[in-house]
C-alpha positions, 0 to 999 in steps of 0.5 A, spaced: 474 201 273 481 202 270 484 199 276 479 193 276 481 191 269 488 192 271 488 188 277 482 183 276 479 184 282 480 189 288 477 191 295 475 199 296 482 199 300 486 196 294 482 201 289 484 207 293 491 205 294 492 204 286 489 212 285 493 218 284 491 223 289 485 218 292 479 221 295 477 219 302 475 211 303 468 213 303 468 216 297 471 210 293 466 206 297 460 210 294 463 210 287 464 203 287 457 202 289 454 207 284 458 202 279 455 196 282 448 199 281 449 201 274 451 194 273 459 195 271 461 191 277 459 186 282 462 184 289 463 178 293 465 177 300 472 175 302 472 175 309 470 181 312 471 185 306 468 186 299 472 185 293 469 188 287 470 185 280 468 188 273 462 185 270 463 188 263 468 186 258 473 191 257 472 192 250 465 192 251 466 198 256 471 201 251 466 201 245 460 204 250 464 209 252 466 212 245 459 211 243 457 216 249 463 221 248 461 221 241 453 222 242 455 227 248 460 232 245 460 230 237 453 230 235 453 222 234 458 224 228 464 219 227 467 224 223 467 230 228 470 225 233 476 223 228 477 230 227 478 232 234 483 226 235 487 228 229 487 235 232 489 233 239 494 227 237 497 230 230 504 232 233 504 225 236 502 220 231 507 217 227 507 216 219 506 208 221 500 210 225 497 214 220 498 209 215 494 204 219 489 209 220 488 210 213 488 202 212 482 202 217 478 207 213 479 203 207 477 197 210 471 200 213 469 203 206 470 196 202 466 193 208 460 198 207 461 200 214 
């Protein structure tokens, strides 16, 4: 999906060429077919090949992925997922990033979220 979001559209061959240590061509085609069955991409014929395009906006897909991650690994707890992110990223977060995150939390408190 990242490749399709970055390129806008791509054939299976193009997707495979963009992948580090790519699987076989047939595995990439199968993956694209599954993504299409799930409604994440659609295809259009361009000459003799199919070109795949994302059908879900990147921001919506990002929110859905975070919701899925939170429900699967963090018991639907935003607090647990934030704690895990802070634990993993604590050595890489700058004071400015931490300040921005604190402001987001304060804004959410004020808005009643």
